C-alpha positions as CSV (number, residue, x, y, z in Angstrom):
1,M,13.8,12.1,-1.3
2,P,11.3,10.1,0.8
3,S,12.3,6.7,2.0
4,R,11.3,4.0,-0.4
5,P,8.6,1.7,0.9
6,T,9.1,-2.0,0.5
7,H,7.1,-3.2,-2.4
8,S,5.9,-6.7,-1.9
9,A,4.5,-6.7,-5.4
10,L,7.0,-4.7,-7.5
11,F,8.0,-6.1,-10.9
12,A,10.6,-4.4,-13.1
13,A,12.0,-5.8,-16.2
14,A,13.8,-4.3,-19.2
15,F,13.7,-5.5,-22.8
16,V,16.1,-4.7,-25.6
17,R,15.4,-5.1,-29.3
18,S,17.9,-6.6,-31.5
19,P,17.8,-8.0,-35.1
20,E,17.1,-11.5,-33.5
21,G,14.1,-10.1,-31.5
22,W,13.6,-9.0,-28.0
23,S,15.5,-10.2,-24.9
24,G,14.8,-9.2,-21.3
25,A,16.2,-9.1,-17.8
26,E,14.8,-8.3,-14.4
27,V,15.8,-4.8,-13.1
28,D,16.6,-4.0,-9.5
29,L,15.2,-0.5,-8.8
30,T,15.6,-0.6,-5.0
31,S,18.5,1.8,-5.0
32,A,16.9,4.3,-7.5
33,E,16.8,7.7,-6.0
34,I,16.7,9.9,-9.1
35,A,15.3,9.4,-12.5
36,D,18.7,8.8,-14.1
37,D,19.2,5.8,-11.7
38,L,16.4,4.1,-13.6
39,G,18.3,4.3,-16.9
40,D,21.5,3.2,-15.2
41,A,19.7,0.1,-13.8
42,V,18.3,-0.8,-17.3
43,Q,21.8,-0.4,-18.8
44,D,23.3,-2.6,-16.2
45,A,20.6,-5.3,-16.4
46,L,20.8,-5.5,-20.2
47,G,24.5,-4.7,-20.7
48,L,23.6,-2.0,-23.2
49,Q,26.2,-0.4,-25.5
50,G,24.2,2.8,-25.8
51,D,22.5,2.7,-29.2
52,E,19.9,0.0,-28.6
53,L,16.1,0.4,-28.2
54,A,15.2,-0.7,-24.7
55,L,11.9,-0.6,-22.7
56,L,11.6,-0.6,-19.0
57,C,8.3,-2.1,-17.8
58,V,7.3,-1.7,-14.2
59,E,4.2,-2.8,-12.3
60,V,3.6,-1.8,-8.7
61,E,1.2,-3.4,-6.2
62,D,-1.4,-4.2,-8.8
63,E,-2.1,-0.4,-8.8
64,W,-0.2,1.2,-11.7
65,F,2.4,0.5,-14.3
66,S,5.0,2.5,-16.3
67,I,6.9,2.0,-19.5
68,V,10.0,4.0,-20.2
69,R,11.6,3.9,-23.6
70,Y,15.4,4.3,-23.9
71,D,16.5,4.9,-27.5
72,G,20.3,5.5,-27.8
73,D,21.3,8.9,-26.7
74,A,17.8,10.4,-26.9
75,E,16.0,11.5,-23.7
76,P,14.0,8.8,-22.1
77,R,10.3,8.8,-22.9
78,A,7.8,7.6,-20.3
79,F,4.2,6.6,-19.9
80,L,2.5,6.2,-16.5
81,S,-0.8,4.4,-16.3
82,D,-2.1,6.3,-13.3
83,V,-0.5,9.4,-11.8
84,H,-3.0,9.3,-8.9
85,A,-2.1,5.7,-7.9
86,A,1.6,6.4,-8.1
87,A,1.3,9.6,-5.9
88,G,2.9,9.3,-2.5
89,D,5.2,6.5,-3.6
90,A,9.0,7.4,-4.1
91,L,9.2,5.1,-7.1
92,G,6.0,6.6,-8.5
93,E,7.4,10.0,-8.1
94,L,10.5,9.1,-10.2
95,F,8.2,7.8,-13.0
96,S,6.0,10.8,-12.8
97,E,9.1,13.0,-13.2
98,L,10.2,11.0,-16.3
99,A,6.6,11.3,-17.6
100,G,6.8,15.1,-17.1
101,V,3.9,15.4,-14.7
102,V,3.5,17.0,-11.3
103,V,2.6,14.4,-8.7
104,P,-0.9,15.2,-7.6
105,D,-2.1,15.3,-4.0
106,K,-2.8,11.7,-3.0
107,E,-6.0,12.9,-1.2
108,A,-7.4,14.4,-4.4
109,D,-8.2,11.1,-6.0
110,L,-10.0,11.9,-9.2
111,G,-9.9,8.5,-10.8
112,V,-7.4,6.9,-13.1
113,R,-5.2,9.5,-14.8
114,P,-2.7,8.2,-17.4
115,A,0.1,10.6,-18.2
116,G,3.3,11.0,-20.1
117,D,4.2,10.2,-23.7
118,F,1.3,8.4,-25.2
119,E,3.2,7.9,-28.5
120,L,6.3,6.1,-27.1
121,L,5.1,2.8,-28.6
122,S,3.4,4.0,-31.7
123,D,6.2,3.1,-34.1
124,L,6.3,-0.4,-32.5
125,G,2.6,-1.2,-33.0
126,V,0.7,0.3,-30.1
127,S,-1.1,3.5,-31.0
128,P,-1.6,6.3,-28.4
129,E,-5.3,5.6,-28.4
130,E,-4.8,1.9,-27.8
131,L,-2.3,2.6,-25.0
132,L,-4.8,5.0,-23.3
133,E,-7.7,2.5,-23.8
134,L,-5.6,-0.3,-22.3
135,S,-4.7,1.8,-19.3
136,M,-8.2,2.9,-18.6
137,E,-9.9,-0.5,-18.9
138,E,-11.8,-1.1,-15.7
139,G,-11.1,-4.2,-13.7
140,V,-7.9,-5.1,-15.6
141,L,-4.7,-5.4,-13.5
142,P,-1.6,-3.5,-14.6
143,A,0.3,-6.8,-15.1
144,D,-2.4,-7.9,-17.5
145,T,-2.1,-4.7,-19.5
146,L,1.7,-5.1,-19.7
147,S,1.1,-8.6,-21.0
148,V,-1.2,-7.3,-23.8
149,I,1.4,-4.7,-24.7
150,A,4.2,-7.2,-24.7
151,E,2.1,-9.5,-26.9
152,K,1.6,-6.7,-29.4
153,L,5.3,-5.8,-29.4
154,S,6.4,-9.5,-29.7
155,F,8.2,-9.9,-26.3
156,A,5.4,-11.7,-24.4
157,D,7.5,-14.8,-24.1
158,E,10.3,-12.9,-22.5
159,L,7.9,-11.1,-20.1
160,D,6.3,-14.4,-19.1
161,R,9.8,-15.9,-18.5
162,L,10.7,-13.1,-16.1
163,H,7.3,-12.5,-14.4
């Protein structure tokens, strides 16, 4: 595993849905070395019991974002806004692995390439087409895209509180 660069602009937070609504907590990903470490960090940050729906939202260096859905014992589902931007970054490689994509050669920059599970939020109110459109919108920062998604899923206040 390559050494993890220090991210001056890394934001990671997880949100859990309960009957009362969404609540969130910042997540420390600095010691994540394998994809399973991401889920462990979410579980620790939120104090999950194992059957809740949780979303991990990560934004790195104003370059890319990822959303990972943890739903009880089901395998995590991940979406990555730009595989090319995440290439060459140890954390980006973990999210690429969760999204089920091969990390492309950083030199072969072919523009923005979203990848992963485009349907992970469809039952919550964000269609695959909308997620793709939000990810590809030119000139919009990943943090702003996450804010739009959070608004649509009704946890924008929690995201704002943590960010």
